[in-house]
C-alpha positions as CSV (number, residue, x, y, z in Angstrom):
1,M,-27.0,17.0,-0.4
2,S,-27.1,13.6,-2.1
3,S,-23.9,11.7,-2.7
4,A,-24.4,12.0,-6.5
5,A,-24.2,15.8,-6.2
6,R,-20.9,15.8,-4.2
7,P,-17.8,16.9,-6.1
8,P,-15.1,14.3,-6.4
9,L,-12.2,14.5,-4.0
10,H,-9.7,14.4,-6.8
11,R,-9.8,14.8,-10.6
12,D,-8.6,11.4,-11.9
13,P,-10.9,8.5,-10.9
14,G,-8.2,6.0,-11.8
15,L,-5.6,7.2,-9.3
16,Q,-4.1,5.3,-6.4
17,P,-7.0,5.6,-3.9
18,E,-9.3,3.5,-6.2
19,R,-6.6,0.9,-6.7
20,T,-5.8,0.8,-3.0
21,V,-9.5,0.4,-2.2
22,M,-9.7,-2.5,-4.6
23,S,-6.6,-4.1,-3.1
24,W,-8.0,-3.9,0.4
25,G,-11.3,-5.3,-0.9
26,R,-9.4,-8.3,-2.3
27,T,-7.7,-8.7,1.1
28,T,-11.1,-8.6,2.9
29,L,-12.5,-11.2,0.5
30,S,-9.4,-13.4,1.0
31,L,-9.8,-13.3,4.7
32,C,-13.5,-14.3,4.5
33,V,-12.6,-17.2,2.2
34,A,-9.9,-18.3,4.6
35,A,-12.5,-18.2,7.4
36,L,-14.7,-20.5,5.4
37,V,-11.8,-22.9,4.7
38,F,-11.0,-22.9,8.4
39,L,-14.6,-24.0,9.1
40,R,-13.9,-27.1,7.0
41,W,-11.2,-28.0,9.5
42,L,-13.7,-27.9,12.4
43,P,-14.7,-31.6,12.3
44,H,-11.1,-32.7,12.2
45,Y,-9.4,-30.3,14.6
46,G,-12.1,-29.3,16.9
47,A,-13.4,-26.0,18.4
48,V,-9.9,-24.3,18.5
49,V,-10.4,-23.7,14.8
50,L,-13.2,-21.2,15.7
51,A,-10.5,-18.8,17.0
52,M,-9.0,-18.7,13.5
53,V,-12.4,-18.1,12.0
54,V,-13.1,-15.2,14.5
55,V,-9.7,-13.6,13.9
56,S,-10.1,-13.8,10.1
57,L,-13.6,-12.3,10.2
58,L,-12.6,-9.7,12.7
59,V,-9.6,-8.5,10.6
60,A,-11.8,-8.5,7.5
61,G,-14.5,-6.5,9.3
62,C,-11.9,-3.9,10.5
63,I,-10.6,-3.5,7.0
64,Y,-14.1,-3.1,5.7
65,A,-15.1,-0.6,8.4
66,T,-12.1,1.7,7.7
67,Q,-12.3,1.7,3.9
68,R,-14.2,5.0,3.6
69,R,-11.8,6.9,5.9
70,R,-8.8,5.4,4.2
71,Y,-10.1,6.4,0.7
72,S,-10.9,10.0,1.9
73,V,-7.5,10.4,3.4
74,A,-5.8,9.1,0.3
75,S,-7.8,11.3,-2.0
76,R,-7.2,14.4,0.0
77,G,-3.5,13.5,0.2
78,I,-3.3,13.3,-3.6
79,T,-5.1,16.7,-3.9
80,A,-2.7,18.3,-1.4
81,E,0.3,16.3,-2.9
82,R,1.1,15.0,0.6
83,L,0.2,11.3,0.5
84,R,1.4,9.0,3.2
85,A,1.3,5.2,3.3
86,D,-0.9,3.6,6.0
87,V,1.9,1.7,7.7
88,V,-0.2,0.8,10.7
89,A,-2.9,-0.9,8.6
90,V,-0.4,-2.9,6.6
91,L,1.5,-4.0,9.7
92,A,-1.6,-4.9,11.6
93,T,-2.9,-7.0,8.7
94,S,0.5,-8.6,8.2
95,G,0.6,-9.4,11.9
96,A,-2.8,-10.9,11.9
97,V,-2.1,-13.1,8.9
98,L,1.2,-14.2,10.5
99,G,-0.7,-15.0,13.7
100,L,-3.3,-17.0,11.8
101,G,-0.5,-19.0,10.1
102,V,1.2,-19.7,13.5
103,L,-2.2,-20.7,15.0
104,G,-2.9,-23.0,12.1
105,I,0.5,-24.7,12.5
106,L,-0.2,-25.1,16.2
107,V,-3.6,-26.6,15.6
108,V,-2.2,-29.1,13.1
109,L,0.7,-30.0,15.3
110,G,-1.5,-30.4,18.3
111,Q,-3.4,-33.3,16.7
């Protein structure tokens, strides 16, 4: 069965799952852009900046890899009227961004 023939998971394509996927997509893009900005620091602050690049890209990759599952769960939750927030993903992403900020401050203060 092709993906075009599959019935939609819910009736309204403008509902929360689509907006949430777009939001996580913007977060992924922002982390990738931050990784590129960190690469600009490399000549000035040295190889320790590569840790920040790796963490940014790792978090972005994890978000990208879990998008399909997150969308399916949200769509089924709307259909069943039992939708739950993905607290773990939000806390993990927030923790990673906080860690990147602390690491960035330590890199700058270490020079």
